[in-house]
C-alpha positions in Angstrom: 237.4 188.8 67.1 235.2 186.9 69.5 236.6 188.9 72.4 235.7 192.2 70.7 232.1 190.9 70.1 231.8 189.9 73.8 233.1 193.3 75.0 230.8 195.1 72.7 227.9 193.0 73.9 228.8 193.7 77.5 229.1 197.4 76.8 225.7 197.5 75.1 224.1 195.6 77.9 225.6 197.9 80.5 224.5 201.0 78.6 221.0 199.6 78.2 220.8 198.7 81.9 222.0 202.2 82.9 219.6 203.8 80.5 216.7 201.7 81.9 217.7 202.7 85.5 217.7 206.3 84.5 214.4 206.1 82.8 212.9 204.4 85.9 214.3 207.1 88.1 213.0 209.8 85.9 209.6 208.1 85.9 209.6 207.9 89.6 210.5 211.5 89.9 207.8 212.5 87.5 205.2 210.6 89.5 206.4 211.8 92.9 204.5 214.6 94.6 205.7 218.2 94.1 207.8 219.5 96.9 211.4 219.9 98.2 213.4 220.3 101.3 212.9 223.3 103.6 214.0 224.7 106.9 211.6 225.8 109.6 211.5 229.5 110.2 209.9 231.5 113.0 208.9 235.2 113.2 211.6 237.0 115.1 211.3 240.2 117.2 214.0 242.0 119.0 213.8 243.5 122.4 215.7 246.7 121.9 216.8 249.6 124.2 215.7 253.0 123.1 217.7 255.0 125.8 221.1 254.9 127.2 220.9 253.1 130.6 222.5 250.4 132.6 220.7 247.1 132.8 219.4 246.3 136.2 217.8 242.9 135.6 217.0 240.4 132.8 214.2 238.1 133.8 214.7 235.3 131.3 217.3 233.0 129.9 217.8 231.7 126.4 215.2 229.0 125.6 212.6 230.4 128.0 209.0 230.8 126.8 207.5 234.2 127.1 204.1 235.8 126.6 203.3 239.1 124.9 203.5 241.9 127.4 205.7 240.0 129.9 208.3 242.1 131.7 211.7 240.9 130.4 214.3 243.7 131.1 214.6 246.5 133.7 216.9 249.4 133.1 218.3 251.9 135.6 216.3 255.0 134.9 216.9 257.3 137.9 217.9 260.1 135.5 214.7 259.7 133.4 212.6 259.6 136.6 214.2 262.9 137.8 213.6 264.4 134.3 209.9 263.4 134.6 209.5 264.9 138.0 211.1 268.2 136.8 208.8 268.2 133.8 205.8 267.6 136.1 206.9 270.5 138.3 207.3 272.7 135.3 203.8 271.8 134.1 202.3 272.6 137.6 204.0 276.0 137.5 202.8 276.7 134.0 199.3 275.7 135.0 199.5 278.2 138.0 200.7 281.0 135.8 198.0 280.3 133.2 195.3 280.3 135.9 196.6 283.6 137.3 196.7 285.2 133.9 193.2 284.0 133.1 192.0 285.4 136.5 193.7 288.7 135.7 192.0 288.8 132.3 188.6 288.3 134.1 189.4 291.0 136.6 190.4 293.5 133.9 187.3 292.7 131.9 185.2 293.2 135.1 186.8 296.6 135.7 186.2 297.6 132.1 182.5 296.6 132.4 182.1 298.4 135.7 183.7 301.6 134.2 181.4 301.4 131.2 178.4 300.9 133.5 179.5 304.0 135.6 179.9 306.0 132.4 176.5 304.9 131.3 174.9 305.8 134.6 176.6 309.2 134.6 175.3 309.9 131.2 171.7 309.1 132.3 172.1 311.4 135.3 173.5 314.1 133.1 170.6 313.9 130.7 168.2 314.1 133.7 170.0 317.1 135.2 170.1 318.7 131.8 166.3 318.3 131.5 165.9 319.8 135.1 168.2 322.7 134.3 166.3 323.5 131.1 163.1 323.5 133.1 164.6 325.7 135.9 165.9 328.1 133.3 162.5 328.4 131.7 161.0 328.9 135.2 163.5 331.6 136.0 162.6 333.4 132.7 158.9 333.3 133.6 159.6 334.6 137.1 161.7 337.3 135.7 158.9 338.4 133.4 156.3 338.2 136.2 158.6 340.3 138.5 158.5 343.1 136.1 154.7 343.1 136.2 154.7 342.7 139.9 153.5 339.1 139.8 156.7 337.5 141.4 159.1 338.5 144.1 162.9 338.9 144.0 163.2 336.0 146.5 161.5 333.6 144.1 163.7 334.6 141.3 166.8 334.2 143.5 165.7 330.7 144.5 165.1 329.6 140.9 168.4 331.2 139.8 170.2 329.4 142.7 168.7 326.1 141.6 169.9 326.7 138.0 173.4 327.3 139.3 173.3 324.2 141.4 172.2 322.2 138.5 175.0 323.6 136.4 177.5 322.6 139.0 176.0 319.1 139.3 175.9 318.7 135.5 179.5 319.7 135.2 180.5 317.2 137.9 178.6 314.4 136.3 180.1 315.2 132.9 183.5 315.0 134.4 182.7 311.8 136.1 181.3 310.3 132.9 184.5 311.4 131.1 186.7 309.8 133.8 184.6 306.6 133.6 185.0 306.4 129.9 188.8 306.8 130.3 188.8 304.1 132.9 186.8 301.8 130.6 189.2 302.4 127.7 192.3 301.8 130.0 190.7 298.6 131.5 189.9 297.3 128.0 193.5 297.9 126.9 194.7 296.2 130.0 192.4 293.2 129.4 193.7 292.9 125.8 197.3 292.9 127.1 196.6 290.5 129.8 194.8 288.2 127.3 197.9 288.0 125.3 199.8 287.1 128.4 197.2 284.4 129.1 197.6 283.0 125.6 201.3 282.8 126.1 200.8 281.1 129.5 198.5 278.5 127.8 201.1 277.9 125.2 203.7 277.4 127.9 201.3 274.9 129.5 201.1 273.0 126.2 204.9 272.9 125.9 205.2 271.7 129.5 202.6 269.0 129.0 204.6 267.8 125.9 207.7 267.7 128.0 205.9 265.6 130.6 204.7 263.2 127.9 208.2 262.9 126.4 209.7 262.3 129.8 207.0 259.7 130.6 207.7 257.9 127.4 211.4 257.7 128.3 210.5 256.3 131.8 208.2 253.7 130.1 211.3 252.6 128.1 212.9 251.6 131.3 210.8 248.4 131.3 211.1 246.3 128.2 208.4 243.8 127.6 207.9 240.8 125.2 206.5 242.0 121.9 204.9 238.6 121.2 204.5 235.0 122.5 207.5 232.9 121.7 210.9 231.6 122.8 213.9 233.5 123.8 216.4 232.7 121.0 219.3 234.9 122.0 220.3 236.9 125.1 223.1 239.4 124.1 223.5 241.3 127.4 223.9 240.7 131.1 222.8 242.8 134.2 225.2 245.6 134.9 226.1 246.2 131.2 225.4 249.5 129.6 222.7 249.4 126.9 222.9 252.1 124.2 219.9 253.2 122.0 219.4 250.4 119.4 221.1 247.7 121.5 219.4 244.3 120.9 219.2 242.8 124.3 217.0 239.8 123.5 215.6 238.1 120.4 212.2 236.4 120.7 211.0 233.9 118.0 207.4 233.0 117.6 206.8 229.3 117.5 203.1 229.2 116.6 202.7 229.4 113.8 206.0 228.7 112.0 206.9 228.9 108.3 208.7 226.6 105.9 210.1 228.1 102.7 210.6 225.6 99.9 211.3 225.9 96.2 209.5 224.4 93.2 210.9 224.3 89.6 209.2 226.2 86.8 207.6 223.1 85.3 205.9 222.2 88.7 204.8 225.8 89.5 201.1 225.1 88.6 200.9 222.9 91.8 201.9 225.8 94.0 198.7 227.8 94.8 198.2 230.2 97.7 195.7 228.5 100.0 196.7 225.0 99.0 197.6 222.4 101.5 201.0 220.9 102.2 202.3 218.0 104.2 205.5 218.3 106.2 207.8 215.6 107.6 210.7 216.3 110.0 213.7 214.1 110.5 213.3 214.6 114.2 209.8 213.1 114.2 209.8 210.4 111.4 206.4 209.0 112.5 204.6 212.3 112.7 203.1 214.3 109.8 202.5 218.1 110.1 199.9 219.8 107.9 200.2 223.4 106.6 198.9 225.9 104.1 200.7 227.7 101.4 200.5 231.4 102.0 202.7 233.0 99.4 204.2 232.0 96.1 207.0 234.2 94.8 206.2 236.3 91.8 209.7 236.2 90.5 212.0 233.2 89.9 215.4 232.7 91.6 218.6 231.5 90.0 217.3 232.7 86.7 219.8 232.6 83.7 220.4 235.8 81.9 218.8 234.5 78.7 216.0 231.9 79.1 215.6 230.2 75.7 215.8 226.4 76.0 213.4 224.0 77.8 216.4 223.0 80.0 216.9 226.6 81.0 213.2 227.0 81.9 213.3 223.9 84.1 216.1 225.4 86.1 213.9 228.3 87.2 212.7 227.9 90.8 210.1 229.8 92.8 210.0 230.3 96.6 206.8 229.0 98.3 206.1 229.9 101.9 203.9 227.5 103.9 202.5 228.3 107.3 202.3 225.5 109.9 200.3 225.5 113.2 202.7 224.6 116.0 200.9 224.7 119.2 203.0 221.8 120.6 206.2 223.7 119.8 207.8 220.6 118.3 208.9 222.4 115.2 211.8 224.6 116.0 213.5 227.3 113.8 216.4 225.8 111.8 214.9 222.3 111.8 215.2 220.6 108.3 211.9 219.2 106.9 210.5 217.7 103.7 207.5 219.5 102.2 205.1 218.0 99.6 202.1 219.7 98.0 198.9 217.7 98.7 197.2 216.5 95.5 200.3 216.8 93.3 201.0 213.0 93.3 201.3 211.3 89.9 202.7 214.3 88.2 199.8 216.7 88.9 200.8 220.3 88.5 203.6 219.6 86.0 203.7 221.1 82.6 203.0 218.5 79.9 
């Protein structure tokens, strides 16, 4: 009986001690600042080929630091260069044809204007001759009347009659000339209209040739691949002499300043995670150094959410991703490095649901 009592007492004491330890651990956890483990992440950008070409040279190795705009890869682009030269020659020819067509339009318009001017001048002369003929005709009539009365001679009548005949001939010639000039003006105008359409087609050909030059120039520019951002060469997937196809990822650049740390907070501690709030980061690699950062994004939707959230325990299992941004001018924080993140001002249980 005594042995049973002793065993029972030991069991009770053990359970009490375990319960007390658990309570102390829970109290410490409740008073600890909000935060969790995270992994450093950097913004990655790929250096990708957009054309099919053989790699001539790669100027960097893995781990090298690069600056935005720095030349990293050169491709063999003799074919693209030849296409550019052909497109430029085609553009020059199209420009020449367009200039010639525009000059022809100007010439046809000039001919049309000159013909219209000739027709107008012939018309004015015809009107003047018509007036002279009318006057000569009236004069001939008067002389004829006077001759019957003995006031004019036959010679005077012949001279006036001859003048009328000459004026008739001149008037007929001018009218024919005017008609011909009008025909020339009409033909020249039609020619100008036809040539104008040819000029428009030539200008359209110039636009198409210029677009071909721009397209070829773009392909030539793709022969030199440059760094899209400041950072570190994380991977180098090709070597000189290999054939790069469109979409081939030749290099991957990761930006080191700033970097990000994504950590998770449970539902009951979500109030402490506010965009713009400060965080403190400690890395295992630098135990004596503290890094400061700012929370940029807090996920709007929980992860690892049960299908039916009903109990308090279920709600406490919900976690939200929080992204913190860390200045990293020294480059000591590297992608993949494990760190511990705590939210400033959350010590003593701040930010937890009561």
